[in-house]
C-alpha positions in Angstrom: 62.9 91.1 13.2 64.9 94.2 13.2 64.3 97.3 15.8 65.8 100.6 15.9 68.1 100.8 18.8 69.0 104.1 20.4 72.3 102.7 21.5 75.7 102.8 19.7 78.0 100.2 20.6 79.2 101.5 23.6 76.1 102.8 24.9 75.3 98.7 23.8 78.3 97.2 25.7 77.4 98.9 28.4 73.4 97.8 28.3 74.6 94.0 28.7 77.2 94.6 31.1 77.7 97.4 33.4 73.5 97.5 33.7 72.3 94.1 33.3 74.7 91.8 34.2 75.5 94.2 36.5 72.3 94.7 38.6 71.9 90.4 37.8 75.2 90.3 39.9 74.3 92.7 43.1 70.6 90.7 42.5 69.3 93.8 42.0 65.8 93.4 40.2 64.4 96.9 39.5 67.6 97.2 37.7 67.5 94.0 36.1 63.9 94.7 35.0 64.9 98.3 33.5 66.9 96.7 31.3 64.1 94.8 29.5 61.5 96.4 27.1 57.8 95.3 28.6 57.4 93.8 25.8 60.8 91.5 26.2 61.4 87.8 25.5 63.4 86.3 27.1 64.3 82.7 25.4 66.4 79.7 26.9 67.3 78.4 23.9 68.7 74.7 25.2 65.4 74.1 27.3 63.2 75.3 24.8 61.6 77.8 27.6 60.2 80.9 26.9 59.1 84.3 29.5 56.9 86.4 27.5 56.3 90.2 28.8 58.3 92.0 31.8 56.0 89.9 34.6 56.9 86.8 33.5 60.4 88.1 32.7 60.2 89.4 36.8 58.6 86.3 38.0 62.0 84.1 36.5 64.3 86.8 37.9 62.4 86.9 41.6 63.1 82.6 41.6 66.7 82.5 40.3 67.9 85.0 42.9 66.2 83.6 45.8 67.7 80.4 44.8 71.5 81.4 45.1 73.5 82.6 47.5 75.9 84.4 45.2 76.0 85.1 41.3 78.9 86.2 39.4 78.9 87.0 35.8 83.0 87.4 34.3 85.6 86.9 31.3 82.7 88.3 28.8 83.6 87.8 24.7 81.7 90.6 23.3 80.6 90.5 19.7 79.0 93.9 18.6 76.4 94.8 15.4 75.9 98.3 16.2 74.1 99.0 12.7 71.4 96.2 13.9 71.3 96.9 17.3 72.3 93.3 18.5 75.2 92.2 21.0 76.1 88.7 21.6 78.5 88.2 24.5 79.9 84.6 25.4 81.0 84.0 29.4 81.2 82.3 32.7 78.5 82.2 35.5 79.2 81.6 38.6 76.1 80.2 40.9 76.9 79.7 45.1 73.7 77.8 45.8 73.0 78.5 50.2 74.8 75.0 51.3 77.6 76.2 49.5 77.4 74.4 45.9 79.2 75.8 43.5 77.7 75.7 40.1 80.3 77.0 36.9 78.0 77.6 33.3 80.0 78.3 30.0 76.3 80.9 28.3 76.0 82.7 25.4 73.5 85.2 25.7 72.2 87.1 22.1 69.9 90.3 22.5 67.9 92.5 20.2 67.5 95.9 21.2 64.8 97.8 20.5 65.2 101.9 21.5 67.4 101.6 24.8 66.4 98.3 26.3 66.1 94.5 25.2 63.3 93.4 23.0 64.4 89.5 22.3 67.0 87.8 24.7 68.2 84.4 23.7 70.5 82.3 26.2 72.6 79.3 25.7 73.5 77.1 28.5 76.2 74.3 29.2 74.2 73.2 31.8 70.6 72.4 33.5 68.3 75.8 33.1 68.7 77.5 36.2 66.4 80.2 34.6 63.2 78.7 34.8 
């Protein structure tokens, strides 16, 4: 499905990297959720898991933030489709557990933007699903 997007190329990059991933890495739940349309879908393709709507996405992020001492997303490679309000990012996620154990994932996210927020998110994860 195609959505009307109100963001230009830089706005799409800012939403994905400077708003969304910055908020996730800071464990800022309100900032993270502010990136999503109320009826957003968040799908982890590699584990056939789907979170539909803001309450389900909020629960997923609460659990994710509680499970890790630190969360870092870095080394982004972006592809932006400004005309259709889509963005893709390949990146490394480095997650540190409370006991100090580090999990490294090579992930790719695909976003469809509606207005100025994510309507659909598709995540491909190199390891076990940490977004249950």
